[in-house]
MIDREN-982776 format. One record per residue: residue in three letters; x, y, z of N, C-alpha, C, O in turn. Coordinates in pm, whole numbers, padded with zeros to 5 digits, always signed. Each point is the difference from the previous one (the first is absolute). Layout:
<recs>
AlaXYZXYZXYZXYZ...
</recs>
This chain:
<recs>
Met+21149+06578+06647-00104+00080-00066+00056+00137-00034+00078+00056+00077Arg-00117+00000-00194+00056+00130-00036-00087+00112+00055-00120-00018+00021Pro+00180+00136+00004-00078+00111+00055-00107+00045-00096+00017-00007-00122Thr-00125+00051+00176-00106+00062-00080-00020+00142+00049+00038+00035+00111Asp-00098+00045-00196-00024+00141+00035-00148+00028+00005-00078-00055-00079Lys+00040+00137+00170-00141+00039+00012-00010+00151-00003+00068+00069+00076Arg-00153-00019-00163-00019+00145-00013-00144+00036+00037-00095-00059-00051Leu+00083+00155+00139-00133+00045+00042-00018+00143-00045+00078+00087+00035Leu-00182-00064-00113-00028+00136-00049-00139+00038+00049-00099-00061-00040Arg+00091+00159+00126-00127+00036+00060-00032+00146-00025+00082+00088+00025Trp-00203-00063-00074-00047+00137-00020-00090+00039+00117-00085-00077+00044Lys+00106+00198+00006-00092+00056+00098-00063+00123-00064+00071+00089-00048Asn-00201-00085+00047-00069+00112-00064-00082+00073+00105-00098-00055+00052Cys+00135+00176-00020-00075+00084+00093-00038+00126-00075+00083+00088-00023Gly-00212-00079-00017-00041+00106-00090+00073-00019-00130-00014-00104-00065Arg+00091+00205+00024+00079-00012-00122+00147-00016+00035+00087+00033-00081Ala-00059-00083+00202+00139-00022+00039+00039-00142-00031-00075-00094+00025Phe+00192+00081-00080+00047-00133-00038+00135-00022+00068+00091+00081-00015Met-00077-00190+00090+00129-00034+00058+00040-00139-00048-00075-00097+00012Leu+00193+00091-00067+00052-00129-00043+00095-00050+00106+00099+00067+00031Val-00128-00184+00026+00087-00059+00100+00058-00127-00060-00070-00098-00025Leu+00199+00103+00001+00066-00114-00065+00084-00074+00103+00084+00060+00067Ser-00106-00190-00055+00081-00081+00090+00053-00119-00078-00077-00079-00054Ile+00208+00067+00048+00061-00111-00073+00086-00078+00098+00087+00058+00065Ser-00109-00187-00053+00077-00080+00095+00052-00125-00067-00062-00054-00091Ser+00178+00011+00137+00058-00126-00048-00025-00107+00106+00012+00027+00120Ala-00046-00149-00164-00032-00105+00096+00056-00133-00046+00018-00023-00119Leu+00011-00062+00215+00043-00137-00028-00101-00092+00067-00012-00002+00123Ala-00063-00077-00207-00106-00087+00050-00098+00078+00085-00052-00051+00099Gly+00025+00178-00139-00098+00082+00069+00056+00071+00121-00075+00071+00067Val+00202-00087-00035+00060+00064+00116+00120+00080-00046+00080-00049-00079Ala-00066+00175+00128+00111+00084-00042+00133-00064+00033+00015-00062+00105Arg+00081+00078-00196+00133-00054+00025+00060+00068+00122-00025+00117+00026Ala+00104-00192+00047+00056+00051+00125+00085+00123-00023+00006+00089+00085Glu+00062-00083-00202+00091+00112-00024-00070+00121-00059+00062+00106-00014Asp-00191-00118-00023-00072+00112-00058-00014+00114+00100-00020-00021+00120Val+00030+00143-00172-00022+00121+00080-00119+00072-00059-00006+00020-00122Glu-00088+00020+00205-00115+00076-00047+00029+00149+00013+00037+00047+00107Ile-00055+00026-00217+00019+00145+00003-00129+00066-00047-00071-00052-00085Thr+00043+00168+00143-00120+00074-00034+00037+00138-00052+00091+00065+00051Gly-00163-00022-00152+00019+00134-00055-00134+00061-00031-00101-00070-00010Ala+00098+00203-00005-00124+00069-00030+00030+00131-00069+00106+00061+00020Gly-00202-00018-00105+00014+00132-00061-00046+00003-00143-00112-00040-00033Ser+00199+00090-00053-00027+00037-00138-00074-00106-00080+00040-00116-00003Ser-00151+00158-00062-00063-00089-00098+00072+00006-00133-00008-00094-00079Phe+00079+00203+00052+00086+00013-00118+00099-00116-00007+00026-00054-00107Ala+00027+00016+00224+00104-00104+00005-00056-00140+00021+00073-00097-00013Ala-00202+00084+00046-00055-00130+00037+00018-00108-00105+00037-00112+00035Pro-00060+00139-00165+00015-00109-00097+00142-00059-00003+00016-00120-00019Ile+00085+00204+00037+00136-00051-00009+00035-00079+00126+00064-00104-00010Tyr-00104+00152+00128+00030-00075+00122-00078-00132+00002+00051-00101+00048Gln-00173+00102-00100-00078-00124-00012+00075-00100-00087+00013-00117+00035Ser+00035+00163-00149+00063-00091-00095+00138-00047+00048+00040-00113-00027Trp+00033+00199+00096+00128-00042+00056-00019-00104+00112+00084-00088+00018Ser-00194+00099+00055-00014-00075+00125+00003-00151-00018+00058-00071+00082Val-00120+00022-00189-00007-00145-00017+00139-00061-00021+00040-00087+00078Pro+00037+00130-00180+00133-00059-00015+00096+00037+00112+00084-00082+00040Ala-00094+00203+00012+00088+00038+00111-00031-00083+00124+00090-00038+00074Gly-00220+00009-00054-00036-00084+00114+00059-00138-00010+00049-00056+00098Glu-00053-00001-00220+00054-00134-00020+00151-00002+00017+00055-00091+00063Gln+00011+00189-00120+00146-00003-00009+00071+00062+00120+00115-00032+00027Ala-00185+00120+00045+00065+00069+00112-00061-00036+00135+00035+00061+00102Gly-00127-00160-00098-00057-00044+00127-00083+00106+00068+00020+00030+00118Leu-00115+00029-00192-00079+00111+00052-00148-00025-00017-00042-00068-00094Gln-00037+00123+00184-00143+00016-00017-00026+00151+00001+00038+00069+00095Val-00101-00018-00201-00018+00144-00015-00147+00036+00008-00082-00056-00073Asn+00049+00149+00162-00136+00051+00012+00006+00150-00026+00058+00075+00078Tyr-00120-00032-00190+00003+00142-00037-00141+00054-00009-00083-00056-00072Gln+00054+00164+00144-00133+00060+00001+00004+00130-00079+00083+00088+00026Thr-00173-00075-00123-00009+00119-00083-00091+00101+00069-00122-00009-00012Val+00182+00103+00083-00077+00097+00080+00029+00144-00040-00055+00092+00061Gly+00139-00071-00162+00037+00136-00041+00130+00044+00063+00038-00047+00108Ser+00031+00137-00176+00133+00042+00044-00001+00067+00137+00088-00026+00082Ser-00187+00114-00056-00003+00069+00129-00014-00098+00115+00070+00010+00100Ala-00162-00106-00115-00019-00101+00105+00123-00089+00012+00035-00042+00110Gly+00030+00012-00223+00122-00081+00005+00109+00069+00080+00069-00064+00080Gln-00052+00194-00101+00098+00075+00079-00038-00002+00148+00085-00021+00086Asp-00213+00044-00057-00044+00002+00140+00026-00134+00068+00045-00005+00114Gln-00074-00104-00184+00013-00131+00063+00145-00037+00028+00029-00062+00102Val+00062+00099-00192+00140-00034+00028+00056+00092+00109+00086-00043+00078Val-00132+00167-00072+00041+00089+00109-00045-00059+00134+00073+00006+00099Glu-00194-00062-00097-00055-00060+00124+00056-00139+00028-00029-00059+00104Arg+00109+00006-00199+00062-00133+00014-00103-00112+00006+00022-00101+00067Thr-00133+00119-00138-00099-00107-00009+00022-00087-00122-00067-00102-00015Val+00159+00140-00074+00039-00081-00116+00152-00001-00007+00068+00082+00061Asp-00016-00177-00138+00146-00012-00015+00056+00092-00108+00118+00033+00002Phe-00203+00008-00097+00040+00102-00096-00122+00076-00047-00110-00055-00012Gly+00130+00182-00016-00104+00084-00057+00035+00031-00144+00117+00000-00038Ala-00218+00029-00044+00022+00029-00141-00072+00130-00035-00117+00018+00033Ser+00188+00072-00101-00056+00131-00031+00057+00051-00132+00118-00018-00028Asp-00203+00081-00053+00047+00061-00123+00047+00143+00023+00068+00058-00085Lys-00102-00002+00199+00054+00130+00039+00115-00024+00097-00022-00056+00108Pro+00143+00097-00143+00111-00022+00093-00019+00081+00128-00052+00112-00003Met+00093-00170+00113-00007+00068+00129+00113+00103+00009+00108-00022-00055Ser-00134+00131+00123+00101+00105+00012+00118-00047+00085-00017-00084+00087Pro+00136+00138-00112+00117-00039+00080-00020+00021+00150+00041-00084+00079Asn-00104+00194-00040-00022+00025+00142-00091-00106+00062+00025-00047+00110Arg-00130+00011-00184-00092-00100+00052+00067-00137+00007-00025-00075+00094Leu+00108+00042-00192+00074-00126+00004+00088-00007+00124+00007-00102+00068Ala+00061+00213-00040+00089+00003+00117-00079-00013+00130+00041-00071+00091Glu-00155+00141-00083-00082-00004+00121-00054-00140+00028-00010-00042+00115Thr-00025-00028-00221-00067-00130+00016+00095-00118-00017-00042-00115+00010His+00170+00143-00035+00102-00105-00014-00037-00103-00107-00005-00120+00025Leu-00020+00173-00144-00037-00084-00114+00104+00012-00110+00060+00106-00021Tyr-00040-00216-00050+00087-00003-00118-00088-00007-00123-00086-00088-00011Gln+00107+00180-00083-00083+00011-00119+00080-00037-00125+00117+00038-00014Phe-00181-00111-00076+00065-00033-00127-00104-00025-00107-00112-00040+00032Pro+00144+00063-00161-00092-00030-00109+00006-00148-00035+00098-00069+00032Thr-00202+00020-00097-00001-00139-00043-00015-00013-00151+00079-00069-00064Val-00179+00135+00007-00025-00002-00145-00057+00135-00040-00029+00084+00085Met+00012-00065-00215-00063+00120-00055-00108-00041-00099+00009-00106-00062Ser-00110+00190+00049-00104-00024-00100-00073+00129-00027+00033+00105+00056Gly-00134-00113-00142-00074+00119-00040-00139+00006+00060-00066-00102+00019Val+00023+00224+00011-00140+00027+00030-00066+00035-00133+00049+00087-00072Val-00159-00153+00039-00065+00018-00130-00144+00044+00022-00058-00020+00107Leu+00002+00082-00212-00138+00045+00004-00087-00099-00074+00033-00043-00111Val-00145+00005+00174-00094-00094-00061-00137+00066-00009-00038+00077+00088Val-00036-00109-00196-00130+00062-00022-00104-00104-00040+00033-00109-00048Asn-00158+00144+00071-00114-00078-00046-00086+00094-00083-00092+00063+00052Leu+00121-00055-00182-00068+00092-00091-00064-00077-00114+00069-00043-00092Pro-00200+00025+00096-00068-00072-00108+00028+00065-00136-00009+00122-00015Gly+00043-00205-00083+00023+00048-00135+00141+00046-00029+00034+00025-00116Val+00050-00014+00218+00139+00041-00020+00088-00124+00010+00004-00063+00106Pro+00068+00027-00212+00083-00121+00004+00106+00008+00110+00052+00107+00030Ala-00022-00221+00028+00104-00006+00104+00132+00050-00056+00042-00041-00109Gly+00022+00129+00182+00129+00053-00041-00007+00116-00096+00104+00053-00040Ala-00225-00010+00000-00013+00108-00098+00002+00138+00063+00046+00096-00062Leu-00096-00083+00186-00010+00131+00063+00137+00056+00032+00088-00071+00049Arg-00069+00201-00078+00126+00070+00030-00026+00111+00101-00099+00074-00009Leu+00189-00063+00106-00006+00109+00098+00140+00053+00024+00099-00066-00031Asp-00093+00187+00086+00127+00053+00049-00017+00041+00146-00111-00005+00054Gly+00220+00045+00011-00005+00032+00142-00100+00108+00036-00080-00021+00091Pro+00082+00138-00158-00095+00105+00034-00146-00041-00018-00084+00035+00083Thr+00053-00109-00190-00138-00043-00022-00042-00104+00104-00113+00002+00048Leu+00203-00091-00013-00028-00099+00103-00028+00069+00134-00092-00039+00072Ala+00171+00142-00039-00023+00075+00123-00138+00064-00001-00069+00002+00102Ala+00028+00052-00218-00131+00064-00010-00114-00100+00016-00106+00035+00050Leu+00127-00159-00094-00100-00105+00020-00017-00031+00149-00111-00029+00045Tyr+00220+00035+00030-00004-00038+00142-00030+00116+00094-00038-00023+00114Asp+00055+00149-00160-00033+00111+00090-00132+00066-00034-00035+00104+00058Gly-00040-00163-00153-00135+00047-00029-00011+00107-00105-00112+00045-00028Arg+00223-00002-00033-00009+00099-00107-00055-00059-00129-00057+00071-00082Ile+00076-00202+00063-00062-00072-00112-00099-00100+00059+00037-00085+00082Thr-00163+00095-00124-00104-00085+00057-00065-00094-00101-00074-00090+00038Asp+00103+00111-00168-00061-00083-00105+00108-00051-00095+00099+00068-00028Trp-00120-00191-00021+00101-00063-00084+00012+00063-00138+00104-00014-00065Asp-00209+00083+00018+00011+00064-00130+00044+00146+00011-00024+00080-00091Asp+00089-00046+00201+00055+00135+00020+00099+00032-00113+00076-00087-00041Pro-00076+00211-00009+00091+00037-00109+00147-00025+00029+00078-00028-00092Arg-00038+00038+00218+00141-00023+00033+00039-00147-00021+00113-00029-00038Ile-00204-00062+00063+00028-00142-00026-00010-00027-00149+00081-00075-00055Gln-00179+00136-00011-00014-00018-00143+00125+00045-00076+00038-00062-00099Ala+00025+00171+00146+00119+00052-00068+00116-00099+00004+00084+00000-00090Leu-00080-00084+00192+00106-00101+00012-00034-00128-00075+00086-00087-00016Asn-00212+00074-00029-00048-00126-00056-00072+00019-00134-00117-00037-00013Pro+00184+00095-00086-00065+00015-00130-00033-00139-00058+00081-00092+00004Gly-00200+00081-00057-00042-00127-00060-00062-00098+00097-00048-00105-00042Val+00048+00137+00173-00062-00087+00099-00135+00059+00040-00008+00117+00036Thr-00097-00197-00044-00134+00045+00041-00014-00018+00150-00007-00112+00051Leu+00003+00224+00020-00009-00003+00146-00146+00001+00043-00080+00071-00061Pro+00044-00146+00163-00140-00007+00041-00047+00127+00070+00077+00067+00069Asp-00204-00036-00088-00065+00109+00073-00038-00056+00136-00113-00043+00022Met+00210+00045+00069-00014-00072+00128+00081+00074+00107+00107+00053-00029Gly-00159-00050+00150+00071+00064+00109+00121-00080+00044+00005-00123-00014Val+00094+00194+00069+00124-00061+00048-00017-00046+00145-00046+00077+00084Val+00082-00201-00057+00007-00051+00137+00147-00026+00030+00057-00100-00044Ala+00005+00191+00118+00142-00012+00032+00017-00085+00125-00034+00043+00111Val+00085-00164-00128+00014-00096+00111+00136+00018+00064+00102+00004-00070His-00100+00006+00201+00125+00024+00074+00006-00092+00121-00099-00064+00036Arg+00215+00058+00026+00017-00083+00120-00068+00066+00120+00012+00121+00021Ala-00082-00203+00056-00064+00048+00121+00089-00021+00123-00030+00053+00107Asp+00138-00129-00123+00092-00027+00110+00130+00076-00024+00025+00047-00111Gly+00057-00036+00214+00131+00062-00015+00089-00088-00085+00035-00111+00040Ala+00003+00161-00159+00062-00088-00099+00124+00063-00062+00000+00117-00037Gly+00104-00197+00028+00119+00043-00071-00026+00021-00148+00060+00087-00062Thr-00152-00168+00004-00036+00019-00140-00060+00139-00021+00026+00064-00101Thr-00107-00019+00197-00055+00136-00007+00110+00103+00010-00003+00101-00070Tyr+00100-00125+00156+00113+00093+00012+00074+00013-00133+00033+00110-00042Val-00008-00223-00024+00069+00002-00129-00085+00074-00103+00050+00087-00072Phe-00178-00121+00064-00090+00060-00098-00013+00151+00022+00012+00077-00096Thr-00038-00034+00219-00017+00143+00026+00131+00076-00011+00000+00120-00029Ser+00112-00186+00052+00130+00065-00023+00019+00027-00148+00053+00105-00038Tyr-00096-00200-00048+00008+00022-00144-00090+00116-00041+00041+00085-00079Leu-00164-00081+00130-00090+00110-00034+00057+00134+00047-00011+00099-00071Ser+00070-00096+00188+00061+00124+00050+00117+00043-00088+00025+00119-00018Arg+00047-00216-00037+00116+00030-00084-00043+00055-00136+00072+00082-00058Thr-00186-00124+00007-00041+00036-00136-00113+00103-00005-00030+00051-00108Ser-00033-00020+00221-00111+00094+00002+00016+00100+00115-00020-00037+00116Pro+00055+00161-00146+00011+00101+00106-00132+00018+00074+00000+00027+00120Glu-00114-00040-00189-00130+00014+00066-00019-00108+00104-00048+00026+00111Trp+00085-00149-00146-00013-00109+00097+00091+00023+00120-00042-00015+00114Glu+00165+00053-00140+00095+00021+00109-00050+00108+00095+00015-00013+00122Ala-00075+00120-00176-00046+00111+00083-00127-00036+00078-00018+00043+00113Arg-00070-00121-00174-00130-00025+00060-00005-00125+00088-00069-00002+00102Ile+00144-00103-00142-00014-00129+00070+00135-00054+00047+00014-00035+00117Gly+00084+00029-00205+00133-00046+00040+00013-00151+00005-00087-00073-00046Ala+00198+00028+00104+00034-00142+00003-00011-00054+00142+00026+00070+00098Gly-00066-00197-00089-00007-00065+00130-00058-00139-00012-00054-00037-00105Thr+00064-00040+00212-00062-00132+00002-00151+00011+00016-00074-00090-00040Leu+00028+00199+00100-00141+00036+00009-00012+00147-00036+00073+00083+00054Val-00164-00049-00146-00021+00140-00038-00149+00030+00002-00083-00090+00010Glu+00049+00219-00021-00139+00042-00005-00048-00008-00145+00017+00094-00078Trp-00078-00206+00044-00047-00020-00137-00121+00088-00029-00080+00029+00088Ala+00069+00014-00214-00112+00083-00043-00112-00090-00053-00030+00001-00119Gly-00031-00077+00208-00107-00091-00041+00054-00133-00049+00106-00044+00044Gly-00179-00019-00134+00040-00131-00050-00047-00109+00094-00089+00020+00082Ala+00151-00137-00094-00037-00117+00080+00126-00064+00057+00103-00003-00067Gly-00110-00046+00189+00116-00058+00066-00007-00151+00010-00109-00058+00008Ala+00225-00005-00008+00010-00145+00018+00130-00030+00071+00095+00078-00007Arg-00090-00190+00075+00120-00037+00075+00087-00095-00082-00049-00099-00055Gly+00176+00130+00049+00095-00088-00066-00003+00015-00151-00100+00044-00058Asn+00212-00082-00007+00003-00005-00146-00108-00094-00053-00062+00027-00103Asp+00041-00138+00174-00101-00096-00043-00140+00060+00010-00085-00029-00083Gly+00061+00112+00184-00129+00066+00015-00028+00099-00112-00111+00005-00052Ile+00212+00073+00013-00017+00093-00112-00027-00077-00129-00090+00036-00076Ala+00167-00142+00052-00020-00080-00121-00143-00054-00006-00063+00003-00106Ala+00013-00053+00217-00136-00056+00003-00105+00108-00024-00096-00023-00073Leu+00114+00141+00134-00099+00105-00014-00002+00056-00143-00107+00030-00052Val+00223-00016-00010+00004+00047-00138-00066-00102-00092-00076+00036-00090Arg+00104-00163+00112-00057-00104-00085-00153+00002+00002-00063-00033-00101Gln+00002+00071+00213-00145-00006+00012-00069+00135-00019-00122+00008+00010Thr+00199+00100-00036-00057+00135-00008+00028+00065-00135+00115+00035-00028Glu-00216-00020-00054+00018+00067-00128+00030+00149+00022-00058+00064+00088Gly+00148-00011-00170+00040+00139+00012+00109+00024+00101+00034+00115+00029Ser+00023-00222+00027+00099+00016+00107+00143-00001-00052+00030-00053-00107Ile+00057+00113+00186+00144-00004-00021+00064-00024+00136-00047+00052+00101Gly+00154-00130-00098+00069-00028+00125+00148-00019-00024+00043-00017-00114Tyr+00035+00019+00223+00145-00019-00009+00039-00123+00081-00039-00014+00116Val+00116-00075-00178+00040-00125+00066+00143-00035-00042+00050+00047-00102Glu+00013-00131+00181+00128-00057-00041-00024-00090-00121-00105-00063-00011Tyr+00201+00059-00080-00017-00063-00131-00053-00144+00007-00085-00037-00081Ala+00133-00043+00175-00041-00140+00007-00150-00014+00020-00061-00093-00053Tyr-00001+00185+00128-00144-00008+00024-00078+00030-00127-00105-00061-00024Ala+00155+00153-00059-00067+00030-00126+00009-00119-00094-00099-00037-00064Ala+00217-00025+00055+00020-00113-00090-00082-00121+00045-00063-00066-00083Gln+00063+00038+00212-00070-00118+00050-00151+00013-00012-00069-00101-00015Asn+00017+00225+00020-00144+00022-00007-00048+00035-00140-00119+00027-00020His+00211-00026-00078-00034+00026-00140-00078+00132-00016-00102+00006-00067Leu+00154+00098+00133-00064+00130-00005+00054+00084-00115+00112-00021-00046Gly-00193+00116-00001+00044+00091-00105+00104+00097+00052-00027+00076+00093Ile+00145-00078-00150+00112+00081+00048+00013+00124-00087-00020-00005-00122Val+00054+00116+00185+00010+00130-00066+00143+00024-00048+00096-00032+00071Gln-00081+00088-00192+00130+00051-00044+00026+00133+00073-00091+00081+00017Met+00217-00061+00024+00037+00126+00065+00110+00070-00081+00088-00064-00058Lys-00094+00195+00058+00104+00080-00064+00120+00006+00092-00012+00043+00115Asn+00128-00086-00163+00117-00005+00088+00084+00127-00009-00037+00095-00068His+00149-00096+00137+00087+00118+00008+00047+00046-00137+00019+00120-00022Asp+00001-00214-00070+00046+00034-00134-00114+00038-00095+00024+00022-00119Gly-00147-00013+00171-00113+00042-00083-00063-00110-00082-00079+00029-00089Arg+00112-00153+00117-00055-00114-00073-00110-00067+00082+00011-00010+00123Phe-00116-00035-00191-00105-00077+00067+00042-00146+00001+00028-00059-00105Val-00024+00000+00224+00048-00136+00014-00095-00080+00088-00067+00055+00087Leu+00062-00185-00113-00066-00093+00090+00102-00054+00099+00119-00006-00032Pro-00161-00032+00152+00096-00054+00096+00058-00132-00048-00070-00082-00060Ser+00198+00062+00087+00068-00122-00040+00121-00019+00090+00048+00094+00063Leu+00000-00216-00059+00121-00027+00078+00116+00084-00053+00078+00053+00079Lys-00067-00040-00212+00105+00084-00059-00013+00145+00047+00100+00064+00031Gly-00223-00014-00027-00021+00137+00045+00036+00019+00146+00050+00106+00039Phe-00076-00208+00044+00038+00008+00142+00152-00004+00015+00057+00072+00081Ile+00006-00158-00160+00147-00012+00007+00064+00131-00043+00097+00044+00062Asp-00149+00018-00167+00056+00127-00046-00009+00107+00109+00096+00074+00022Ala-00210-00066+00045-00015+00097+00108+00091-00034+00118+00060+00089+00061Ala-00050-00219-00029+00082-00043+00114+00148+00022-00024+00078+00010+00095Ser-00039-00001-00223+00143+00019-00029+00051+00133+00051+00121+00020+00012Ala-00213+00074+00017+00041+00131+00049+00025+00001+00151+00043+00101+00056Ala-00070-00212+00010+00010-00003+00146+00143+00021+00047+00095-00056-00055Glu-00081+00138+00159+00129+00019+00068-00017-00051+00143-00052+00070+00087Trp+00096-00193-00066-00019-00065+00129+00113+00038+00094+00117-00018-00032Lys-00153+00071+00148+00100+00038+00098-00039-00055+00136-00109+00027+00051Ala+00200-00106+00006-00030-00058+00132-00020+00109+00104-00080-00016+00092Glu+00154+00127-00105-00012+00108+00098-00136+00067-00008-00041+00067+00095Asp-00030-00083-00206-00137+00053-00014-00104-00108+00028-00118+00018-00031His+00161-00129+00089-00088-00112+00030-00066-00054-00128-00112-00051+00003Phe+00184+00064-00114-00037-00055-00130-00128+00062-00058-00060-00057-00092Ala+00016+00172+00143-00119+00065-00055+00035+00064-00134+00101+00070-00011Val-00184-00093-00091+00024+00057-00134-00131+00055-00057-00108-00041+00040Asn+00121+00133-00135-00115+00056-00071+00010-00043-00147+00094+00039-00069Leu-00189-00118+00023+00002-00053-00137-00115+00056-00084-00033-00058-00103Leu-00027+00168+00146-00115+00055-00069+00041+00087-00118+00096+00076+00008Asp-00170-00089-00120+00014+00087-00117+00145+00006-00048+00054+00108-00024Gln+00007-00224+00011+00139-00007-00043+00010+00002-00153-00091-00047-00068Pro+00199+00100+00013+00017+00004-00146+00017-00140-00058+00033-00096+00070Gly-00056+00087-00202+00012-00126-00072-00119-00019-00092-00114+00024+00040Ala+00140-00067-00163-00106-00011-00100-00112-00092+00046-00117+00027-00028Glu+00150-00136+00097-00100-00097+00044-00028+00006+00150-00079-00080+00051Ser+00142+00172+00019-00012+00008+00145-00146+00016+00043-00071+00087-00051Trp+00028-00171+00144-00131+00020+00061+00014+00109+00106+00095-00003+00078Pro-00189+00101-00073+00023+00116+00086-00028-00018+00148+00039+00084+00081Ile-00107-00194-00042-00035-00018+00142+00060-00131+00050-00068-00102+00005Val+00194+00105+00030+00073-00119+00047+00049+00027+00142+00037+00112+00035Ser-00038-00216+00047+00043+00013+00138+00069-00127+00048-00029-00109-00048Ala+00119+00126+00141+00050-00114+00077-00097-00026+00115-00073+00090+00041Thr+00074-00211+00010-00073-00031+00122+00102-00044+00105+00101-00061-00033Tyr-00128+00093+00159+00099-00011+00106-00045-00095+00111-00119-00023+00020Val+00218-00031+00050-00025-00084+00116+00069+00063+00120+00107+00060-00012Leu-00170-00075+00128+00052+00052+00127+00014-00116+00097-00096-00074+00023Val+00215+00057+00034+00021-00107+00097+00054+00058+00130+00081+00092-00003Pro-00125-00146+00118+00048+00050+00129+00148-00037+00023+00038-00116-00011Glu+00041+00215+00042+00142-00026+00026+00020-00084+00126+00100-00070+00013Asp-00195+00078+00081+00016-00072+00127-00048-00145-00007-00005-00068+00102Ala-00031+00021-00222-00050-00137-00013+00083-00083-00096-00037-00114-00030Val+00148+00168-00018+00073-00071-00106+00065-00129+00048+00026-00089-00081Asp+00002+00077+00211+00065-00120+00050-00101-00107+00042+00040-00109+00042Arg-00169+00138-00053-00103-00099+00032-00024-00088-00122+00032+00040-00112Pro-00088-00158+00132-00028-00087-00116-00086+00069-00105+00023-00018-00119Glu-00122+00096+00163-00087+00068-00096+00078+00106-00078-00019+00016-00121Gly+00106+00058+00190+00081+00099-00069+00094-00062-00101+00019+00054-00109Gln+00040-00167+00145+00086-00072-00094-00082-00055-00116+00049-00006-00114Gly-00174-00036+00142-00087-00049-00105-00036+00108-00100-00007-00026-00120Val-00016+00149+00168-00029+00112-00090+00117+00024-00095-00020+00022-00119Lys+00140-00027+00173+00118+00020-00085+00012-00112-00102+00035+00026-00116Arg-00062-00151+00156+00004-00112-00095-00102+00018-00112+00028-00029-00116Phe-00147+00077+00153-00107+00017-00099+00040+00101-00107-00012-00027-00119Phe+00059+00143+00162+00034+00103-00099+00132-00032-00071+00018+00039-00115Ser+00072-00107+00181+00121-00046-00069-00037-00096-00112+00057+00006-00109Trp-00155-00094+00136-00046-00091-00104-00060+00079-00117+00031-00028-00116Gly-00116+00126+00147-00062+00079-00105+00101+00073-00086-00014+00005-00122Phe+00117+00053+00186+00104+00070-00076+00076-00097-00091+00033+00034-00114Ala-00004-00153+00165+00084-00094-00075-00077-00078-00105+00056-00032-00105His-00181+00000+00131-00072-00096-00085-00133+00052-00056-00071-00073-00068Gly+00036+00198+00097-00133+00047-00037-00013+00062-00137-00110+00044-00036Ala+00217-00038-00043-00004+00076-00126-00109-00048-00095-00071+00083-00058Glu+00056-00213+00040-00099-00052-00094-00142+00033+00046-00085+00039-00080Ile+00061-00055+00210-00131+00033+00055-00027+00149-00015-00109+00040-00039Asn+00209+00043+00069-00015+00145-00011-00046+00038-00141-00097+00074-00017Ala+00169-00124-00083-00029+00037-00138-00138-00047-00042-00071+00072-00070Arg+00031-00192+00113-00130-00053-00037-00113+00086+00053-00104+00013-00066Leu+00122+00046+00182-00104+00080+00063+00011+00149-00034-00085+00079+00039Gly+00191-00040-00111+00016+00140-00037+00072+00084+00104-00023+00120+00009Tyr+00110-00183+00069+00083+00071+00096+00145+00002-00049+00042-00089-00075Val+00032+00188+00117+00141+00013-00034+00080-00026+00127-00020+00067+00101Gly+00111-00163-00106+00085-00028+00114+00107+00105+00019+00026+00080-00090Leu+00036-00081+00206+00108+00094+00027+00127-00041-00073+00023-00119-00021Pro+00060+00216-00019+00133-00035-00047+00074-00078+00109-00020+00025+00119Ser+00104-00119-00159+00069-00084+00099+00085+00085+00094+00016-00035+00117Ser+00039+00146-00167+00081+00086+00087-00084+00057+00114+00050+00021+00110Val-00179+00005-00137-00089+00055+00103-00043-00108+00097+00005+00021+00122Ser-00047-00137-00173-00039-00108+00092+00118-00044+00086-00018-00033+00117Asp+00138+00032-00174+00119-00034+00079+00021+00104+00111+00035-00034+00113Ala-00056+00162-00147+00017+00106+00100-00105-00012+00110+00029+00025+00116Val-00152-00064-00154-00106-00020+00100+00041-00108+00099-00014+00018+00121Leu+00065-00130-00172+00037-00111+00089+00125+00034+00082+00011-00040+00116Arg+00083+00113-00176+00118+00041+00077-00037+00095+00113+00058-00004+00109Gly-00157+00089-00135-00039+00098+00101-00098-00050+00103-00036+00072+00093Trp-00008-00197-00108-00097-00058+00094+00053+00010+00142+00114-00038+00025Pro-00194+00089+00068+00051+00019+00136+00041-00132+00065-00065-00103-00019Ser+00173+00108+00093+00046-00118+00072-00069-00007+00134-00062+00097+00044Ser+00073-00212+00022-00063-00015+00131+00057+00102+00099-00072+00050+00087Ala+00201-00020-00100+00061+00097+00091-00060+00139-00020-00020+00074+00096Ala-00009-00039-00223-00057+00131-00028-00142+00011+00051-00047+00109+00033Gly-00022-00222-00027-00139+00003+00042-00018-00001+00150-00113+00009+00048Lys+00220-00019+00028-00013-00006+00147+00034+00135+00063-00005+00014+00122
</recs>
């Protein structure tokens, strides 16, 4: 009998909190193969679509069962520090001091864009234009109505609704929020002075939701809303995407080409734990809000079956994930970087 795969997708809704718990297992006649290793991960919702899509073929080909919980980057870091998961996922890289204290190995997996989505009656999808300073004003309360003159100046010929702004943000500690607020801090001195960047910040009102999926759902059901999500969530939910003014002064829609152009500026250094800044990079088509997403693995677990399974999973993704990456709007690492990640993987001796 040939192996079959079973995928369980469960939503938990507590108030407006959304948790996606994805469990993918490989089975033979309903029983896991003897050589299969079960690995657990938790964290970034930004990265969840790619790990979900890698898991099925990687499970078949590398003898793995993958259970990934979308709990946000902050919780993902906490869980791997506590050793309750085999890998943590975060869009905000952990500091070198914290990595050393917690004996974790950090590496990037893929890159993609954070995009703005809106629910504006009468405005065609993809027609709205914004820039960094105006976006910051929408989120810090300086702009409260969609027909504000500052938005009108960026959108000649577009009829904007006489409607209040509902700025939707993450209610959980999120790497996507860190990327988004870092971009606002980079492009708006007012934002940097008043609010700044972080996985959790003091929002000036608006509405909160958990996870990229939670923001997408809340924007879809709320007229007058704007939210920020990883590109795959916008595409999968058929949401109205905003054009953004990039570093070269051009208004662009998010695209794989735009992500690749921004990612081409990356300077990957193993001594910096592969942390890079891809925000507001030059290039005619460059999307201005691009980020890598990172994985954290315990150095003291690499010689265990689960630790070896984590390495097999990400090795598979680096070697075979290109087609899946492109289909979902993610940019894979250059082979020189993925090779460096695998070469630098801690050995069992280093973890003891």
